[in-house]
C-alpha positions in Angstrom: 2.5 -39.5 126.3 3.3 -40.8 123.1 0.8 -42.2 121.0 -0.5 -45.6 121.0 -0.4 -47.4 117.2 -1.8 -50.7 117.0 -0.5 -53.0 114.5 -2.2 -55.7 112.7 0.5 -57.7 110.9 -0.7 -60.3 107.9 2.1 -62.9 107.5 3.6 -64.9 109.9 7.0 -66.6 108.2 10.5 -65.2 107.1 9.1 -61.6 106.5 6.5 -61.8 109.5 9.6 -62.5 111.8 11.6 -60.0 110.3 9.0 -57.3 110.6 7.8 -58.5 114.4 11.3 -58.0 115.2 11.5 -54.7 113.6 8.6 -53.2 115.5 9.7 -54.8 119.0 13.5 -53.3 119.1 12.4 -50.1 117.6 10.9 -48.9 120.9 13.7 -50.3 122.8 16.6 -48.3 121.1 15.0 -45.2 119.6 13.2 -42.5 121.1 9.6 -42.5 119.2 7.0 -39.9 119.0 4.6 -43.1 119.0 4.4 -46.4 120.5 3.8 -49.4 118.3 1.7 -51.9 119.7 1.9 -55.7 118.3 -1.9 -55.8 118.3 -3.1 -58.9 115.9 -1.5 -61.6 114.0 -3.1 -62.9 111.2 -2.4 -65.9 109.0 -4.7 -68.8 107.6 -3.2 -71.7 109.7 -4.7 -71.1 113.4 -1.7 -73.5 115.1 1.0 -72.1 113.5 -0.2 -68.4 114.0 -0.8 -69.3 117.7 3.1 -70.2 117.9 4.1 -67.1 116.3 1.9 -64.9 118.1 3.4 -66.3 121.4 6.9 -66.3 120.0 6.8 -62.7 119.1 4.6 -61.1 121.8 1.0 -60.3 119.5 -1.8 -59.8 121.5 -4.0 -61.7 119.3 -4.7 -63.7 116.4 -7.0 -63.6 113.3 -7.4 -65.8 110.4 -9.5 -63.6 108.3 -7.3 -60.5 107.0 -10.8 -59.1 106.1 -12.0 -59.0 109.4 -8.8 -57.5 110.5 -8.5 -54.4 108.2 -12.1 -53.4 109.4 -11.1 -53.5 113.0 -11.4 -49.9 114.4 -8.8 -50.4 116.8 -6.1 -51.1 114.3 -3.8 -48.3 113.1 -1.4 -49.7 110.8 -1.7 -52.8 108.6 1.9 -54.7 108.2 1.6 -56.7 105.1 4.2 -59.8 105.0 2.7 -62.2 102.6 3.2 -63.1 98.9 2.9 -60.5 96.6 -0.2 -62.0 94.7 -2.0 -60.9 98.0 -0.6 -57.2 98.5 -2.9 -55.2 96.0 -6.3 -57.0 97.8 -5.1 -56.4 101.2 -3.6 -53.1 100.7 -6.5 -51.8 99.0 -8.9 -52.8 101.4 -6.9 -51.5 104.6 -6.5 -48.3 102.9 -10.2 -47.7 102.4 -10.7 -48.7 106.1 -8.2 -45.6 107.0 -5.2 -47.9 107.9 -1.5 -47.0 107.4 0.5 -49.4 105.1 3.7 -51.1 105.6 4.1 -53.3 102.8 6.8 -55.7 101.8 8.4 -55.8 98.2 7.9 -56.2 95.5 4.8 -54.1 95.4 2.5 -56.5 93.4 2.3 -58.9 90.4 2.4 -56.2 87.9 2.4 -52.1 87.4 -1.8 -52.3 86.7 -2.1 -53.5 90.6 0.5 -51.1 91.7 -1.2 -48.3 90.0 -4.5 -49.4 91.9 -2.8 -49.2 95.2 -1.2 -45.8 94.7 -4.3 -44.6 93.8 -6.3 -45.7 96.8 -3.5 -44.8 99.1 -3.5 -41.4 98.0 -7.2 -41.3 97.9 -7.3 -42.0 101.3 -4.4 -40.0 102.4 -2.9 -42.6 104.6 1.2 -43.6 105.1 2.2 -45.9 102.8 5.6 -47.7 102.6 7.0 -50.2 100.5 9.8 -52.2 102.4 12.9 -51.8 100.5 15.1 -52.4 103.6 18.4 -52.1 102.1 17.9 -48.3 101.8 18.2 -48.0 105.4 21.6 -49.6 105.7 23.8 -46.8 107.2 26.8 -47.8 104.5 24.0 -47.2 101.6 23.1 -43.8 103.3 26.6 -42.9 103.4 26.9 -43.7 99.6 23.8 -41.5 98.9 25.5 -38.6 101.0 28.8 -39.1 98.8 26.9 -38.9 95.6 24.9 -36.0 96.9 28.0 -34.0 98.0 29.3 -34.6 94.6 32.3 -36.6 95.7 32.1 -39.0 92.7 31.1 -36.5 90.1 29.1 -37.2 87.2 27.8 -40.9 87.4 28.5 -42.8 84.3 27.1 -46.2 85.5 25.8 -48.6 87.6 26.4 -52.3 87.9 24.0 -54.2 90.3 23.9 -57.7 91.0 21.8 -59.6 93.6 22.6 -63.4 93.4 21.5 -66.4 95.3 21.6 -70.3 95.3 19.0 -71.6 97.1 16.9 -73.2 94.4 19.8 -74.4 92.3 19.1 -78.0 93.9 16.9 -79.8 91.0 15.2 -81.3 94.2 14.1 -78.4 95.7 10.4 -78.3 95.2 8.1 -76.3 93.5 7.4 -73.5 96.3 5.2 -70.4 95.9 8.3 -68.4 94.9 8.8 -70.8 91.5 4.9 -70.1 90.3 4.2 -67.2 88.1 0.3 -66.6 89.8 1.8 -66.3 93.1 5.1 -64.7 92.7 4.5 -63.0 89.6 8.4 -63.4 88.4 11.0 -65.3 89.9 14.5 -63.6 91.1 13.7 -60.7 88.7 10.8 -59.3 90.8 12.0 -60.9 94.1 16.0 -59.8 93.9 15.9 -57.3 90.7 13.3 -55.2 92.5 15.6 -54.2 95.5 18.5 -53.4 92.9 16.0 -51.4 90.9 15.2 -49.4 94.3 18.7 -48.8 94.9 19.6 -47.7 91.6 16.4 -45.6 91.3 17.6 -44.3 95.1 21.2 -43.5 94.2 21.6 -42.9 90.5 18.1 -41.7 89.0 15.4 -43.2 86.8 15.4 -45.3 84.3 14.8 -44.7 80.7 15.0 -47.8 78.6 15.4 -51.4 79.4 16.6 -54.6 77.4 16.2 -57.6 79.4 16.7 -61.4 79.1 15.8 -64.4 81.2 16.2 -68.4 81.8 14.8 -71.1 83.3 17.2 -73.8 84.2 14.7 -76.4 85.3 11.5 -76.5 84.2 9.8 -79.1 86.2 10.0 -79.7 90.1 8.6 -82.3 92.8 5.4 -80.4 94.5 6.2 -79.2 97.9 5.6 -81.3 100.9 5.1 -79.9 104.8 8.2 -77.1 105.7 8.5 -75.9 102.5 9.3 -72.2 102.4 11.6 -69.5 101.6 15.2 -71.0 101.8 14.0 -74.1 103.0 13.2 -77.4 101.1 10.9 -78.9 103.5 10.0 -82.6 103.2 9.3 -84.6 100.1 5.7 -83.9 98.4 3.8 -87.0 97.0 6.3 -87.5 94.0 4.2 -85.5 91.6 5.8 -82.8 89.6 4.7 -79.5 88.3 6.1 -76.9 85.6 8.0 -74.1 87.0 6.3 -70.7 85.6 8.8 -68.1 86.4 12.7 -67.4 85.5 15.7 -68.7 87.5 17.8 -65.8 86.4 17.3 -62.8 84.9 19.6 -59.8 83.4 19.0 -56.2 82.3 20.8 -53.8 80.5 19.3 -49.9 81.0 19.7 -46.2 80.1 19.4 -44.0 83.0 17.8 -40.5 81.9 20.6 -38.3 83.3 22.7 -40.5 80.7 24.2 -43.2 82.6 24.4 -46.9 81.8 23.2 -49.5 83.8 23.4 -53.5 84.3 21.6 -55.8 86.5 21.8 -59.8 87.4 19.7 -61.5 89.6 19.8 -65.2 90.1 19.0 -67.7 92.3 21.2 -70.2 90.4 24.7 -68.4 91.3 26.0 -71.3 93.2 28.1 -70.4 96.4 26.0 -66.8 97.0 23.5 -66.6 99.7 22.6 -63.2 99.6 25.0 -61.3 97.4 23.5 -58.0 96.8 26.0 -55.8 95.3 26.6 -52.5 93.6 29.2 -50.4 92.0 28.7 -47.0 90.6 31.3 -45.2 88.7 31.7 -41.4 88.3 33.9 -38.6 87.1 35.3 -38.2 90.2 35.5 -41.2 92.2 33.7 -44.6 92.8 31.5 -46.6 95.2 31.4 -50.2 95.8 28.8 -52.1 98.3 28.3 -55.9 99.0 25.6 -56.5 101.4 27.6 -59.5 102.7 29.8 -57.1 104.4 26.9 -54.5 104.8 29.0 -52.4 107.6 31.5 -51.4 104.8 31.6 -49.1 101.6 34.3 -49.2 99.3 35.0 -45.5 98.3 37.8 -44.2 95.7 38.5 -40.6 94.8 40.4 -38.9 92.3 41.1 -36.2 94.4 43.7 -38.8 96.0 47.2 -38.3 94.5 48.2 -41.1 92.0 50.5 -42.4 94.6 47.9 -43.0 97.0 44.8 -43.6 94.8 42.8 -46.8 95.3 39.5 -48.1 97.1 39.4 -47.3 100.8 37.2 -49.4 102.9 34.9 -46.8 105.3 33.4 -49.0 108.2 30.0 -47.3 108.6 29.9 -47.6 112.2 30.5 -44.4 113.8 27.8 -42.0 115.4 27.9 -39.6 112.6 26.5 -42.4 110.1 22.8 -42.8 109.7 21.0 -44.6 112.7 24.4 -45.9 114.3 24.3 -43.5 117.4 21.3 -45.6 118.7 22.8 -48.6 118.6 26.9 -49.7 119.7 30.0 -48.0 119.9 32.2 -47.4 116.7 33.5 -51.1 115.1 30.4 -52.9 116.7 28.6 -53.8 113.4 25.1 -54.1 113.0 23.2 -56.9 111.0 20.2 -57.7 108.5 17.6 -57.2 111.0 18.5 -54.0 112.0 17.5 -52.4 108.6 13.6 -53.5 109.7 14.1 -51.7 112.7 15.0 -48.3 110.7 12.1 -48.8 108.8 9.7 -49.1 111.8 11.1 -45.9 113.5 10.9 -44.1 110.5 7.3 -45.2 109.6 6.0 -44.5 113.1 7.4 -41.1 112.8 6.0 -40.7 109.1 2.5 -41.6 110.7 2.5 -39.4 113.9 3.8 -36.3 112.3 1.7 -37.0 108.9 4.8 -37.3 106.6 5.5 -39.1 103.7 7.9 -41.7 103.5 10.1 -43.4 100.9 10.1 -45.7 99.3 6.2 -45.8 99.0 3.9 -47.0 96.5 4.8 -44.2 94.0 8.3 -45.8 94.2 6.7 -49.2 94.0 4.8 -48.1 90.5 8.0 -46.6 88.9 10.0 -49.9 90.1 7.3 -52.2 89.0 7.4 -50.3 85.0 11.2 -51.4 84.9 10.7 -54.5 86.2 7.4 -55.1 83.5 9.6 -53.6 80.9 12.5 -56.4 81.6 10.2 -58.8 81.0 8.5 -57.7 78.2 11.9 -57.0 76.3 13.2 -60.6 77.6 9.9 -61.9 75.3 9.9 -59.8 72.6 13.8 -59.3 72.3 13.6 -55.8 71.8 14.4 -52.6 74.1 11.4 -51.3 75.8 11.5 -47.3 76.4 9.6 -46.3 79.6 
């Protein structure tokens, strides 16, 4: 009989739904060494929390996360709230012996991230930072091609994560635009994903030069229903100051000699979730765009001059990571499947006492890069890590 793993989730909005679906689907499509049980959902507002729990099948609700993490019958704490709450919840939970499934970015700054890592290592629990794009089959194929030497020595990385959902000046001042809650704007939200993928595929970053821009400096205070990607109703007509950037760019040197560029913006008109990267090497190149997430573009210099060019690989064969558990070749998967893959790997790590990546250690190194980017943008100088 597989081990039951009781989960307590903190947060019930966008990421709460994505995580809940991941836990539910994991045990339906994969043979797991343990059974994830949706035990307790936690949030501040009781009525919407009840509705969330009923919809997704959480057995109980709790409005105080401190009570949740102390429960003896909880094995895993799933953190799906804004990043200003991550450190306090995670540290309390690991001290109570809970395994941690935490949404990105890890925290507000490097200092908090290091505290989380130290606590997790001392407790000896499994800790995971949910950079879901690592578990896209096409991205895993890119990793395999790189590790197999198919593109040779990597010369440079070009990453761009572009959205447009706050470009309307009438979009309200949600928590995403407040430094005390978000830490930064698209730099932490979007560049954190790009930095994680760059570290995963290319290597560690050595130096950083950054620049940021806030295009709209004041916004209306949010009304009811305002949330991620949702303007909601109008507030009371009062305005507040935007305290994060609307766009952030970085130029970096990798320790292996490669050059890199990062673009993150919520003002890229027409872009909804354009998470893309290009990697150029001595033997070939790879390109990926999440809006076509089942495809990987690959060019090999092994091909003759008369045949050379980027070809599209549809990463939906059973030989591609995770795909054998889903549908026949050519039947594509979507955004939600990455969270299922993370849940599958997390259960395996907990039951078999294995480390999982990315984890809080990766979160520390990622946050060091992001903080260096903000420091460089403020000073105008290159920052070494």
